Structures are given as structure tokens and as C-alpha cells.
C-alpha positions as CSV (number, residue, x, y, z in Angstrom):
1,M,-14.1,-38.6,-22.5
2,S,-10.8,-39.2,-20.6
3,V,-8.8,-36.8,-22.4
4,D,-11.6,-34.1,-22.1
5,R,-11.5,-34.9,-18.3
6,S,-7.8,-34.5,-18.3
7,I,-7.8,-31.3,-20.2
8,E,-10.3,-29.8,-17.6
9,T,-8.3,-31.0,-14.8
10,A,-5.0,-29.6,-15.7
11,A,-6.5,-26.1,-16.9
12,P,-6.5,-24.2,-13.8
13,L,-2.6,-24.9,-13.8
14,P,-1.8,-21.8,-15.8
15,R,-3.9,-19.8,-13.4
16,I,-2.4,-20.9,-10.4
17,W,1.2,-20.2,-12.3
18,S,0.2,-16.9,-13.5
19,I,0.5,-15.3,-10.2
20,L,4.2,-16.4,-9.8
21,P,6.9,-13.7,-11.4
22,G,8.0,-14.4,-14.9
23,P,11.8,-14.2,-16.2
24,E,11.0,-10.6,-16.4
25,V,10.4,-10.0,-13.0
26,M,12.9,-12.3,-11.7
27,R,15.8,-10.4,-13.8
28,A,14.3,-7.2,-12.1
29,L,14.6,-8.6,-8.6
30,G,18.2,-9.9,-9.2
31,M,19.4,-6.5,-10.5
32,A,17.5,-5.1,-7.3
33,V,19.2,-7.3,-5.0
34,L,22.5,-6.7,-6.9
35,G,22.2,-2.8,-6.5
36,L,21.4,-3.5,-2.8
37,S,24.1,-5.3,-2.1
38,L,26.4,-3.0,-3.7
39,T,24.9,-0.1,-1.6
40,L,25.4,-2.2,1.4
41,V,29.4,-2.5,0.8
42,L,29.7,0.9,-0.3
43,W,28.0,1.9,3.1
44,Q,30.1,-0.5,5.3
45,L,33.6,1.0,3.6
46,V,32.4,4.6,3.9
47,V,31.9,4.1,7.7
48,T,34.7,1.8,8.0
49,L,37.4,4.1,6.2
50,F,36.5,7.3,7.7
51,G,35.8,6.1,11.2
52,V,32.0,7.2,11.4
53,P,30.8,6.8,14.9
54,S,28.1,4.2,15.1
55,Y,25.7,6.6,17.0
56,L,25.7,8.7,14.3
57,V,25.3,6.3,11.3
58,P,25.9,2.7,12.2
59,A,27.9,0.2,9.7
60,P,25.5,-2.4,7.9
61,T,26.8,-5.4,10.8
62,D,26.0,-3.2,13.5
63,V,22.3,-3.1,12.0
64,A,22.4,-6.6,11.3
65,G,23.4,-7.2,14.8
66,A,20.9,-5.4,16.1
67,L,18.2,-7.1,14.0
68,S,19.4,-10.1,15.4
69,R,19.6,-9.0,19.1
70,D,16.2,-7.0,19.3
71,L,14.1,-9.3,16.7
72,P,11.6,-10.1,19.3
73,L,11.3,-6.4,20.3
74,L,11.0,-5.7,16.5
75,V,8.4,-8.0,15.9
76,E,6.3,-7.0,18.9
77,A,6.5,-3.4,17.9
78,A,5.3,-4.7,14.4
79,V,2.1,-6.3,15.5
80,P,0.1,-3.0,16.3
81,T,1.7,-1.0,13.4
82,I,0.5,-3.5,11.0
83,T,-2.8,-3.9,12.6
84,E,-3.5,0.0,12.5
85,A,-2.1,0.1,8.7
86,F,-4.2,-2.9,7.8
87,L,-7.5,-1.6,9.2
88,G,-6.8,1.8,7.7
89,F,-6.2,0.4,4.3
90,L,-9.4,-1.1,4.5
91,L,-11.3,1.6,5.7
92,G,-9.7,4.4,3.4
93,N,-10.1,2.3,0.5
94,T,-13.5,1.3,1.1
95,V,-14.7,5.0,1.7
96,A,-12.7,6.0,-1.4
97,L,-14.5,3.3,-3.8
98,L,-17.9,4.4,-2.5
99,V,-17.4,7.9,-2.9
100,A,-15.9,7.6,-6.3
101,V,-18.7,5.6,-7.2
102,S,-21.2,8.4,-6.1
103,F,-19.0,11.0,-7.8
104,V,-19.4,8.8,-11.1
105,Y,-23.3,8.7,-11.1
106,N,-24.3,11.9,-9.4
107,K,-22.6,15.2,-10.8
108,V,-24.2,17.2,-8.0
109,I,-22.3,15.1,-5.4
110,E,-18.6,15.2,-7.2
111,E,-18.9,19.2,-7.5
112,M,-19.9,19.7,-4.0
113,F,-17.6,17.2,-2.4
114,Y,-14.5,16.8,-4.6
115,P,-13.2,20.1,-3.5
116,V,-13.5,18.9,-0.1
117,A,-11.5,15.9,-0.6
118,I,-8.9,18.2,-2.3
119,L,-8.8,20.4,0.8
120,I,-8.4,17.5,3.3
121,K,-5.4,16.0,1.0
122,T,-3.7,19.6,1.2
123,I,-3.5,19.5,4.9
124,P,-0.4,18.0,6.4
125,I,-1.1,14.6,7.7
126,V,1.2,15.9,10.7
127,A,-1.1,18.8,11.4
128,I,-4.2,16.4,11.3
129,A,-2.8,14.0,13.8
130,P,-3.0,16.1,16.9
131,V,-6.5,16.8,16.2
132,L,-7.6,13.6,15.8
133,K,-5.9,12.3,19.1
134,I,-8.0,15.0,21.0
135,I,-11.2,13.9,19.3
136,L,-10.4,10.0,19.3
137,G,-8.3,9.6,22.1
138,N,-4.9,8.0,22.7
139,G,-6.0,4.4,21.4
140,I,-5.7,2.5,18.5
141,E,-8.6,4.7,16.4
142,P,-6.8,7.9,15.6
143,K,-4.0,5.7,13.9
144,I,-6.3,3.9,11.9
145,V,-7.8,7.1,10.7
146,I,-4.7,8.6,9.8
147,A,-3.5,5.5,7.9
148,A,-7.0,5.8,6.2
149,L,-7.0,9.5,5.1
150,I,-3.5,8.6,3.5
151,C,-5.0,6.0,1.3
152,F,-8.2,7.6,0.7
153,F,-7.6,10.3,-2.1
154,P,-5.2,8.3,-4.4
155,T,-7.8,5.5,-4.5
156,L,-10.6,8.0,-5.0
157,V,-9.0,10.0,-8.0
158,N,-7.8,6.5,-9.8
159,S,-11.4,5.2,-9.3
160,V,-13.3,8.1,-10.7
161,R,-10.9,7.9,-13.7
162,G,-11.5,4.2,-13.7
163,F,-15.0,4.3,-13.6
164,R,-15.3,6.8,-16.5
165,A,-12.7,5.2,-18.7
166,V,-14.9,2.9,-20.7
167,N,-15.0,2.4,-24.2
168,P,-18.2,4.3,-25.5
169,Q,-19.2,2.0,-27.7
170,L,-19.5,-0.7,-25.1
171,L,-22.0,2.0,-23.3
172,E,-23.7,2.1,-26.6
173,L,-24.1,-1.9,-26.7
174,M,-25.6,-1.9,-23.1
175,H,-28.0,1.1,-23.7
176,V,-29.3,-1.1,-26.5
177,L,-29.6,-4.2,-24.1
178,S,-31.5,-2.0,-22.0
179,A,-29.0,-2.8,-19.0
180,S,-29.4,-0.9,-15.8
181,K,-27.0,1.3,-14.3
182,T,-26.2,-1.8,-11.9
183,E,-25.8,-4.1,-14.7
184,V,-23.3,-1.6,-16.1
185,F,-21.6,-1.3,-13.7
186,L,-21.0,-4.5,-12.8
187,R,-20.4,-5.8,-16.4
188,I,-18.3,-2.9,-17.6
189,R,-17.3,-0.2,-15.2
190,I,-15.7,-2.2,-12.7
191,Y,-13.3,-4.0,-15.2
192,S,-12.3,-0.9,-16.6
193,A,-11.6,0.6,-13.3
194,L,-9.6,-2.4,-11.7
195,P,-6.4,-1.7,-13.5
196,Y,-6.5,2.1,-12.0
197,I,-7.6,0.9,-8.5
198,F,-4.6,-1.7,-8.0
199,S,-2.6,1.3,-9.2
200,A,-4.0,2.9,-6.5
201,L,-3.8,0.2,-4.0
202,K,0.0,-0.2,-4.6
203,I,0.4,3.4,-3.4
204,S,-1.8,3.3,-0.5
205,V,-0.7,0.0,0.7
206,T,2.7,1.4,1.3
207,M,1.7,5.0,2.4
208,C,-0.5,3.4,5.1
209,V,2.2,2.2,6.9
210,L,3.8,5.7,7.0
211,G,0.2,6.9,8.5
212,A,0.2,4.5,11.3
213,I,3.6,5.0,12.0
214,V,3.1,9.2,12.2
215,G,0.1,8.2,14.7
216,E,2.1,6.2,17.0
217,W,4.7,9.5,16.9
218,I,1.7,11.7,18.1
219,G,1.2,9.2,21.0
220,A,1.4,5.6,21.7
221,N,3.2,3.0,23.9
222,Q,3.6,0.3,21.3
223,G,4.3,0.1,17.8
224,I,7.1,1.0,15.1
225,G,6.6,4.8,15.6
226,Y,7.2,4.7,19.6
227,L,10.0,2.1,19.0
228,L,11.7,4.8,16.5
229,L,11.3,7.5,19.1
230,Q,12.5,5.5,21.9
231,S,15.7,4.6,20.1
232,M,16.5,8.0,18.8
233,F,15.9,9.2,22.5
234,D,18.3,6.6,23.6
235,F,20.6,7.6,21.0
236,N,20.8,3.8,20.0
237,A,21.4,4.4,16.1
238,P,21.7,0.5,15.1
239,R,18.4,-0.2,16.7
240,L,16.8,2.8,15.3
241,F,17.8,1.9,11.5
242,A,17.0,-1.9,12.5
243,T,13.4,-0.4,13.2
244,I,13.6,1.7,10.0
245,L,14.2,-1.4,7.9
246,T,11.3,-3.5,9.8
247,A,8.9,-0.8,8.7
248,S,10.3,-0.7,5.0
249,V,10.0,-4.6,5.2
250,I,6.2,-4.3,6.3
251,A,5.6,-1.5,3.3
252,I,7.1,-4.0,0.6
253,T,5.8,-7.1,1.8
254,G,2.3,-5.2,1.5
255,F,3.4,-3.9,-2.0
256,A,4.1,-7.4,-3.1
257,I,1.0,-9.1,-1.7
258,V,-1.4,-6.5,-3.7
259,S,0.8,-6.6,-7.1
260,M,0.4,-11.0,-6.6
261,L,-3.2,-10.0,-5.9
262,E,-3.6,-7.7,-9.2
263,K,-1.9,-10.4,-11.5
264,W,-4.4,-13.0,-10.3
265,V,-7.3,-10.6,-10.8
266,I,-6.6,-8.8,-14.0
267,R,-6.0,-11.4,-16.5
268,W,-6.4,-9.5,-19.6
269,D,-4.4,-7.0,-20.7
270,P,-5.9,-3.2,-19.6
271,G,-4.5,-1.6,-22.7
272,A,-6.2,-4.0,-25.1
273,A,-9.6,-4.0,-22.9
274,M,-9.5,0.1,-23.8
């Protein structure tokens, strides 16, 4: 009995450790760090040897100095951008998933509104942003909607494809068992769609940061986008590059969080599941 209890206690450990990066991921991370380091060294050499002025292209050391000097300012600017991007991420992906479900279960709705979704996607986001500012004002709302619009289409397309990428034999089995549409969705379709959904989420989590920044360009008095414009108008290239780096860190962090969540949620081989 004590052996069984010890086995049951130890069983959850592999689940916890499964979200941690394995040797292949660590090797890829190491190669990425090496490549980034070589790029920074080359950048520093080019700027130093050719005497490029810092107001045009700052050296990595100048950018590092700006990061250290303006860190409180960068953190203060990052908070509203992260808030806008996160809320836009939630809104855009939630709506996309709901629309995808309606498309899968109602062909008429798909035929009517899929072209509308494509039309919205083809309109440049910088063209939509001023319209949203006029309609929603100069607050946080237009930034959230812009971030949501960027997230919407990739998740919609991938989710529709995932919900339909079900093994026909499984559908036949559920039909034989007299399963309802809700049971088929919860037990079959959602598991089939999860790999597709997470692929879209990893795209949208980086793009929503861009959407929030574009919204701040149109009109804001805070945020990463506002600080980018302010640094550009002040000809403060080191702070401009430091702000760009901050935006990249926000996007990369979001990507890493979604990737870890994907590894924790999807514990099976998606290819084998098909």
C-alpha cells in the first residue's frame, strides 16, 4: 500500500517537468544566444570602425547605456502597452474562436461572413486605426480593438481548420454512440483543434503588441508607441533602439508563455492523434 501511495505521489512530477525546456530546446536557445552575440559584436565593430554617428545608428554599448539610464521610463511605458495588448489578445481570440465554432456548425453563416472576415483582414491596420480613434475616442479602447483585429484572423482560420481536422472514424463512432453535437465538440473537435489554435496564438501574441503600438502611434500620451515617437522626434537614437528592444522583449515573453502553456495543455502527439 505504501508503495502504491509513493507511486501516486510521484506521478504528477513528470507533468510539472514536462513544461520545462528539453535538451533540443536548450541547444536551440544556445545557438540563438550565440548568433545574437555575434550580431552585436559585428554591429559594434561596424559602428566603431566606420565612425557612424550615434544619432543615426547607436552602438550596442550606447543602447545598453540607454536601457540602464531610462529603465524606469521604459517600464512605465511598457505597462499600458502590455495591458492593451493583453486585453486585445483576449478579445480577438475569444471572438475568433466563437466565430470559428459558428462557421463549423452552420455553413450558411460561414458563406455569409467568411468573405467579410477576409475583407477586414485585407484592409491595412494603419488605415483602420484613425477610424477607430474617431469612433472610440482617444482612450484605451481603440488600442485594444486594433490589437484584437490583428489577432482575430489567424486564430479564426486555424480554428476552423482544426475543428474540421477530425478523424472521420471518430465522428462515426460518436454517431454510433448517439453523441450530441456538444459532446462531439467537447470530446473530439476541441482536442483536434488545440494544436492549430496554439499555432495561431503564438502568432497573435506577438502581433497584438504591434497592434497596441500602432494604436498608440495614432493618438496616445503614454505607452511604447508614444515613447517611440517621442524618441524619434527628439533624435534620441539610443533611447529609440532601447524602446524597440523593450517591445521585442514583451513580444518574446508572450510567445514563451504561450509556448509553455501549449506544452502543458497538449500532452499527446498531435500527428498521432490525427
